[in-house]
C-alpha positions in Angstrom: 2.3 -11.6 -44.4 -0.9 -11.6 -42.3 0.7 -14.0 -39.8 3.7 -11.7 -39.4 1.4 -8.7 -38.9 -0.5 -10.5 -36.2 2.7 -11.6 -34.4 4.0 -8.0 -34.5 0.7 -6.8 -33.1 0.7 -9.3 -30.3 4.3 -8.4 -29.4 3.5 -4.7 -29.2 2.5 -4.2 -25.6 1.0 -0.8 -26.2 -2.4 -2.4 -27.0 -2.7 -4.1 -23.6 -3.9 -1.0 -21.7 -6.5 -0.3 -24.5 -7.7 -4.0 -24.3 -8.0 -3.8 -20.5 -9.8 -0.4 -20.6 -12.2 -1.5 -23.4 -12.9 -4.8 -21.6 -13.5 -2.9 -18.3 -15.9 -0.5 -20.1 -17.9 -3.4 -21.7 -18.1 -5.4 -18.5 -19.2 -2.2 -16.6 -22.0 -1.5 -19.1 -23.3 -5.1 -19.1 -23.2 -5.1 -15.3 -25.0 -1.7 -15.2 -27.8 -3.0 -17.4 -28.0 -6.5 -15.9 -28.0 -5.8 -12.2 -31.0 -4.2 -10.4 -34.3 -5.0 -8.7 -35.0 -7.3 -11.7 -31.8 -9.1 -13.0 -31.5 -9.5 -16.7 -29.2 -12.2 -18.1 -26.3 -10.8 -20.2 -27.2 -13.0 -23.2 -30.7 -11.5 -23.2 -29.2 -8.0 -23.0 -27.0 -8.6 -26.1 -30.0 -10.1 -28.0 -32.3 -7.2 -27.2 -29.6 -4.5 -28.1 -28.7 -6.4 -31.3 -32.3 -6.7 -32.4 -32.9 -3.0 -31.8 -29.7 -2.0 -33.7 -30.3 -4.3 -36.7 -34.1 -4.1 -36.6 -34.5 -7.8 -36.2 -37.4 -9.7 -34.6 -36.9 -10.7 -31.0 -37.0 -14.4 -30.2 -40.2 -15.5 -28.4 -38.1 -16.7 -25.4 -37.3 -13.0 -24.5 -39.6 -11.6 -21.8 -41.3 -8.4 -22.9 -40.6 -7.0 -19.4 -36.9 -7.5 -20.1 -37.1 -5.5 -23.3 -38.7 -2.5 -21.6 -36.3 -2.6 -18.7 -33.2 -2.8 -20.9 -34.1 -0.5 -23.8 -36.3 2.1 -22.0 -34.8 2.3 -18.5 -31.3 0.9 -18.0 -29.6 1.3 -21.4 -30.1 5.1 -21.7 -29.1 5.5 -18.0 -25.9 3.5 -18.5 -25.0 5.3 -21.8 -25.6 8.7 -20.1 -23.4 7.7 -17.1 -20.7 6.5 -19.5 -20.8 9.8 -21.5 -20.7 11.9 -18.3 -17.9 9.9 -16.8 -15.9 10.0 -20.0 -16.5 13.8 -20.3 -15.4 14.6 -16.8 -12.3 12.3 -16.9 -10.9 13.6 -20.2 -11.6 17.2 -19.1 -9.7 16.5 -15.9 -6.8 15.0 -17.9 -6.7 18.1 -20.1 -6.8 20.5 -17.1 -4.0 18.6 -15.4 -1.8 18.5 -18.5 -2.4 22.2 -19.2 -1.8 23.4 -15.6 0.9 20.7 -15.0 -0.6 19.6 -11.7 -2.4 16.3 -10.8 -4.7 18.2 -8.4 -6.5 20.1 -11.1 -9.9 18.9 -12.3 -13.3 20.6 -13.2 -14.5 20.2 -9.6 -11.5 21.7 -7.8 -11.1 24.5 -10.4 -14.8 25.6 -9.8 -15.7 24.9 -13.5 -18.4 22.4 -12.3 -19.9 25.0 -10.0 -20.0 27.6 -12.8 -21.8 25.1 -15.0 -24.2 24.3 -12.2 -25.1 28.0 -11.8 -25.9 28.1 -15.5 -28.1 25.1 -15.3 -29.9 26.2 -12.1 -30.5 29.7 -13.6 -32.0 28.0 -16.7 -34.3 25.9 -14.6 -35.1 28.7 -12.2 -36.3 31.1 -14.9 -37.4 28.3 -17.3 -35.3 29.8 -20.0 -35.5 28.6 -23.6 -33.4 30.2 -26.3 -35.2 30.2 -29.7 -33.9 27.8 -32.4 -31.9 25.6 -29.9 -34.8 24.5 -27.7 -33.7 21.6 -25.5 -30.1 22.5 -26.0 -30.6 25.7 -24.0 -29.7 23.9 -20.7 -26.3 22.6 -21.8 -25.5 25.7 -23.9 -25.9 28.1 -20.9 -24.1 25.6 -18.6 -21.1 25.6 -21.1 -21.1 29.4 -21.3 -21.1 29.7 -17.5 -18.3 27.1 -17.2 -16.1 29.0 -19.7 -16.7 32.3 -17.9 -15.8 30.7 -14.6 -12.5 29.2 -15.8 -11.6 32.6 -17.3 -12.4 34.4 -14.1 -10.5 31.9 -12.0 -7.3 32.2 -14.1 -7.6 36.0 -14.3 -8.1 36.3 -10.5 -5.2 33.9 -9.8 -3.0 36.1 -12.1 -3.9 39.2 -10.1 -3.1 37.4 -6.8 0.2 36.0 -8.0 1.7 36.9 -11.4 3.6 33.7 -11.7 0.2 31.8 -11.4 1.4 28.9 -9.4 -0.9 25.9 -9.7 -1.7 25.9 -6.0 -2.9 29.5 -6.3 -5.1 28.6 -9.2 -6.6 25.7 -7.3 -7.2 27.8 -4.2 -8.9 30.4 -6.4 -11.0 27.7 -7.9 -12.1 26.5 -4.5 -13.0 30.1 -3.5 -15.1 30.6 -6.7 -16.7 27.2 -6.2 -17.8 28.2 -2.6 -19.1 31.5 -3.8 -21.1 30.0 -6.7 -22.4 27.3 -4.4 -23.8 30.0 -2.1 -25.6 31.6 -5.1 -27.2 28.3 -5.9 -28.3 27.8 -2.3 -29.8 31.3 -2.3 -31.9 30.6 -5.4 -33.1 27.3 -3.8 -34.0 29.1 -0.6 -35.9 31.8 -2.4 -38.1 29.4 -4.3 -38.7 26.8 -1.5 -40.8 23.9 -2.7 -40.5 24.7 -6.4 -36.9 23.8 -6.8 -36.6 21.1 -4.1 -35.8 18.6 -6.9 -32.8 20.6 -7.9 -31.1 19.8 -4.5 -31.1 16.1 -5.5 -29.9 17.1 -9.0 -27.0 19.1 -7.7 -25.7 16.1 -5.7 -25.3 14.3 -9.1 -27.5 11.7 -10.6 -28.4 10.0 -13.9 -31.7 8.6 -12.5 -34.9 9.0 -14.4 -33.2 10.4 -17.5 -34.1 8.8 -20.8 -32.9 9.0 -24.4 -33.6 12.7 -24.5 -30.7 13.4 -22.1 -28.4 11.2 -24.2 -29.3 13.3 -27.3 -28.5 16.5 -25.3 -25.0 15.5 -24.2 -23.9 13.5 -27.2 -23.1 16.3 -29.7 -21.2 18.3 -27.1 -19.3 15.2 -26.0 -18.2 14.5 -29.6 -17.2 18.1 -30.2 -15.2 18.4 -27.0 -13.5 15.0 -27.5 -12.5 15.9 -31.1 -11.1 19.4 -30.1 -9.1 18.0 -27.2 -7.9 15.0 -29.2 -6.5 17.3 -31.9 -4.4 19.0 -29.2 -3.0 15.9 -27.5 0.6 16.5 -28.8 0.4 20.2 -27.9 -0.7 19.2 -24.3 2.4 17.0 -24.2 4.6 20.0 -25.1 2.9 22.4 -22.7 3.2 19.9 -19.8 6.9 20.8 -19.9 6.2 24.5 -19.7 4.9 27.2 -21.9 8.3 28.5 -22.9 9.4 25.0 -24.0 6.2 24.7 -26.1 6.8 28.1 -27.8 10.3 26.9 -28.7 8.7 24.0 -30.4 6.6 26.3 -32.6 3.3 26.0 -30.7 1.0 29.0 -30.5 0.6 28.6 -26.7 -2.2 31.2 -26.1 -4.4 29.9 -28.9 -3.9 26.3 -27.9 -4.5 27.0 -24.3 -7.7 28.8 -25.0 -8.9 26.0 -27.2 -8.1 23.4 -24.6 -9.9 25.4 -21.9 -13.0 25.9 -24.1 -13.0 22.2 -25.0 -12.8 21.1 -21.4 -15.5 23.6 -20.4 -17.8 22.2 -23.2 -17.4 18.7 -21.8 -17.8 19.8 -18.2 -20.8 22.1 -18.9 -22.7 19.5 -20.9 -22.0 16.8 -18.3 -23.2 19.0 -15.4 -26.3 20.0 -17.4 -27.6 16.4 -17.7 -26.3 14.9 -14.4 -25.7 17.7 -11.9 -22.4 18.2 -10.1 -20.3 15.0 -9.8 -17.0 15.5 -8.2 -13.6 13.9 -8.3 -14.0 11.8 -11.5 -11.7 14.1 -13.4 -9.2 13.8 -10.6 -9.2 10.1 -9.8 -9.4 8.5 -13.3 -6.5 10.5 -15.1 -4.3 9.9 -12.0 -4.9 6.1 -12.3 -4.4 6.1 -16.1 -1.0 7.9 -15.6 0.1 5.0 -13.5 -0.7 2.7 -16.4 0.6 4.6 -19.5 2.6 7.6 -18.2 2.0 11.2 -19.2 1.6 10.9 -23.0 -1.7 12.5 -23.7 -2.0 10.6 -27.0 -2.8 7.6 -24.9 -3.9 9.3 -21.7 -7.0 11.0 -23.2 -8.7 8.0 -24.9 -8.0 5.7 -22.0 -9.4 8.3 -19.6 -12.7 8.3 -21.7 -13.0 4.5 -21.4 -12.0 4.2 -17.8 -13.9 7.3 -16.7 -17.1 6.1 -18.4 -16.8 2.6 -16.9 -16.0 4.0 -13.5 -19.1 6.2 -13.4 -21.3 3.4 -14.7 -20.1 1.2 -11.7 -20.5 4.2 -9.3 -24.1 4.6 -10.5 -24.7 0.9 -10.1 -23.5 1.0 -6.5 -25.6 4.2 -5.9 -28.8 2.5 -7.0 -28.3 -0.9 -5.4 -26.5 -0.3 -2.1 -29.7 0.7 -0.2 -32.4 -0.8 -2.4 -35.2 0.2 -3.0 -33.8 3.8 -2.4 -31.0 5.4 -4.3 -28.0 7.4 -3.3 -26.9 10.4 -5.4 -24.0 9.3 -7.5 -22.0 12.3 -6.4 -21.9 10.8 -2.9 -20.2 7.6 -4.2 -17.6 9.5 -6.2 -16.8 11.8 -3.3 -16.3 8.9 -0.9 -13.8 7.5 -3.4 -12.3 10.7 -4.6 -11.8 12.7 -1.5 -9.3 10.2 0.1 -7.4 9.9 -3.2 -7.3 13.8 -3.4 -5.7 13.8 0.0 -3.2 11.1 -0.9 -2.1 12.9 -4.1 -1.8 16.2 -2.1 0.4 14.6 0.5 2.5 12.8 -2.1 3.0 16.0 -4.0 4.0 18.0 -0.9 6.4 15.2 0.1 8.1 15.2 -3.3 
């Protein structure tokens, strides 16, 4: 019986994309921790992480410097990059499925800019909401991202009642430009005090420790669970809202839930890393080439590949001009902008 089960499992080719995506994620994480000014052997990385997880004593052969580099510097940075990349990728996949257009993502819809405004206002006025403390930053970023996506959709409906996706995306770009000017205004008014925010807005996971991982993790889990429960509904809505209603789906409720879930993921990601564009555009597009449009597979694979992609982008950003670092948003834009143009030309051609 076990032998037959194993044979059936191996003959089922559906597991292959998951195996490839999981392998890519693991290799990206190991590379992100291993490569740097000081190289750490992969076997030492696994030994250090295993000892920390299971509370074991480290072998005397492990250099103490390696322990500090792995556990205190690179591991939290890599985990944070993975969570941010996974959040943006799955949010992009949800937006694209809901709006039935591969050009939609948190960046092009202005959601990232809305979240950035919330984060900058929090830092600008040094806001802290009682009882939630360090979660004030992601909380206000999420609220602003939800407000932004509602305003974008409402304005697009006013412009064109049929709400063509091109109109929604153009509206998102308009809102993104306007919100970006508000951020620039706040930076200009404060001068030296918020100079660091300019670097933050370009997108980075540098100099962020375990505290930032703790900030994003609960929102990441909440957003993933909410979107995951709506994967089949996304499949139905990708054929049109009328079709989904005929299948017994409460379209308005599901649409609101998906928009809120995607905004939670986007807002929390922006709060800890700044604005990182095109991850939500590039990764879901690539995953669709592998597994098609079924969101039951598209969403989890987007998390794995989006996380691995941003870990590698961060690795390039911090090693390409050593000892200096590039903002991670620069790397993703260099990759994402040409792909955005390619998808746009392909869509227009079809």
